[in-house]
C-alpha positions in Angstrom: 75.6 125.7 138.7 77.5 129.0 138.4 78.0 131.3 141.3 75.4 133.7 140.0 72.9 130.9 139.6 73.6 129.9 143.2 73.0 133.5 144.4 69.7 133.7 142.3 68.5 130.4 143.7 69.2 131.7 147.3 67.4 135.0 146.6 64.3 133.1 145.2 64.3 130.7 148.1 64.4 133.7 150.5 61.5 135.4 148.7 59.4 132.3 148.7 60.2 131.7 152.4 59.0 135.1 153.3 56.0 135.6 151.0 54.6 132.1 150.3 52.3 132.3 153.2 50.3 129.1 152.4 53.5 127.1 151.6 52.1 126.1 148.2 55.5 126.5 146.5 53.9 129.3 144.4 53.2 132.9 144.9 49.6 133.8 144.3 48.6 137.3 143.3 48.2 138.7 146.8 51.5 137.2 148.0 53.2 138.6 145.0 51.6 142.0 145.5 52.9 142.1 149.1 56.4 141.3 147.8 56.2 144.1 145.2 54.9 146.6 147.8 57.6 145.7 150.3 60.3 145.9 147.7 59.0 149.3 146.5 59.0 150.5 150.1 62.6 149.4 150.6 63.6 151.2 147.4 61.6 154.4 148.0 63.5 157.6 147.8 60.6 160.0 148.0 60.0 159.8 144.2 56.3 159.4 143.2 57.5 156.7 140.7 58.0 154.4 143.6 54.3 154.2 144.3 52.4 151.0 143.7 50.3 150.9 140.6 47.7 148.2 140.3 47.5 148.3 136.5 51.3 148.0 136.1 51.3 145.2 138.7 48.7 143.2 136.8 50.7 143.5 133.6 53.9 142.4 135.3 52.1 139.5 137.1 50.9 138.3 133.7 54.4 138.4 132.3 55.8 136.3 135.1 52.8 133.9 135.2 53.9 132.0 132.1 51.5 129.1 132.4 48.5 131.3 133.2 47.8 129.5 136.5 47.3 132.6 138.5 50.4 131.9 140.5 54.1 132.5 140.0 56.4 129.4 140.4 60.0 129.8 141.2 61.1 128.7 137.7 58.8 131.3 136.1 60.3 134.0 138.3 63.9 133.1 137.5 63.1 132.7 133.7 61.8 136.3 133.6 64.7 137.6 135.7 67.2 135.9 133.5 65.8 137.6 130.5 66.2 141.0 132.2 69.9 140.8 133.0 
């Protein structure tokens, strides 16, 4: 595992540790929504573009939820993130 893979694995572990409230090993839509809202809040700079948009969230959730299960698994999250780098 490369250094960057190790860092990504740690970040994903931290996200799941914080937001996987039912300890299922997956983030359901509400858990994911809370993660996105918290992330947007941390990144906010007063720009209206930082506001949460339900429609955009739903599209993004569908992109991450590769198997259509209604949840995001850690491997689905890292696969999409890997494509965006």
